[in-house]
N, C-alpha and C positions, 0 to 999 in steps of 0.2 A: 352941271350934272349932279344928281343926288345919289347918295350912297344909301342903299337899303340896309338897315341894321337889323340883324336877327334878334328876336327877343330871346333871352336866356331862360331856359326852363330848369327846374330843379333836377338834379341828377337822380336817376332811377337806382333803387337799391338792387342788390343782387337777387333778392327774393322775387322781385318783379320779373326779372329775366328767367328765373327758375320756373315760375308759374306759367310764363309764356311758352317755355320749352315743354313743360308737362302737358299743357293743353294741346299743343301741336302734335306731340307724340301720341297722346290718347286719340286724337282725331284720325291720324293716319292708321293707328293700330285698329281702331273700330272699323275703319273702311276696309282694312285687310280682312278682318273677321267676317264682315258682311259679304265680301266677295267670295270668301272661302265657303260660307254657308250656301250661297247661291250656286256655286259650282257643284257642291255636294248634292244639292237638290236636283240639279239638271242631270247629273250622272245617275242618281237613283231613279229618276223618271225614265231615263233612257234604258236602264237595266230592266225595269218592269216591262217596258214596251218590247224589248228584245225577247224577254222570257215568254211573253204572251204570243209573239210571232212564232217563236220556236215551238211552243205547245200546239198552235194551230197547224203548223207544217207537219209536225210529228203525227198529229191526229189524222190529217189528210193522207199522209204517206202510209200509215198503218191501215187505213181503210182501203187504199188502192192495192196494197200488198195482199190484204185478206181477200179482196175481190179477185185478184190474179190467181191466187192459190185455189180459190173455189172454182174458178173457170178451168183450171188444168185438171182437177180431179173430178 
């Protein structure tokens, strides 16, 4: 039976771990910012759509009210 010997690598300095942590942190943070921007855009588009719908309904209601008033007089 053979024993597999692991080759020894040089120890990593603390700066290596620091840079790995920094890169991982930045990747997660940028992902969070991108998701926040997307959500903000979706909400803005939804608000525009609701405002347009409200305007159309208000215009139709005003026209029907004016028609009813003109019919009664």
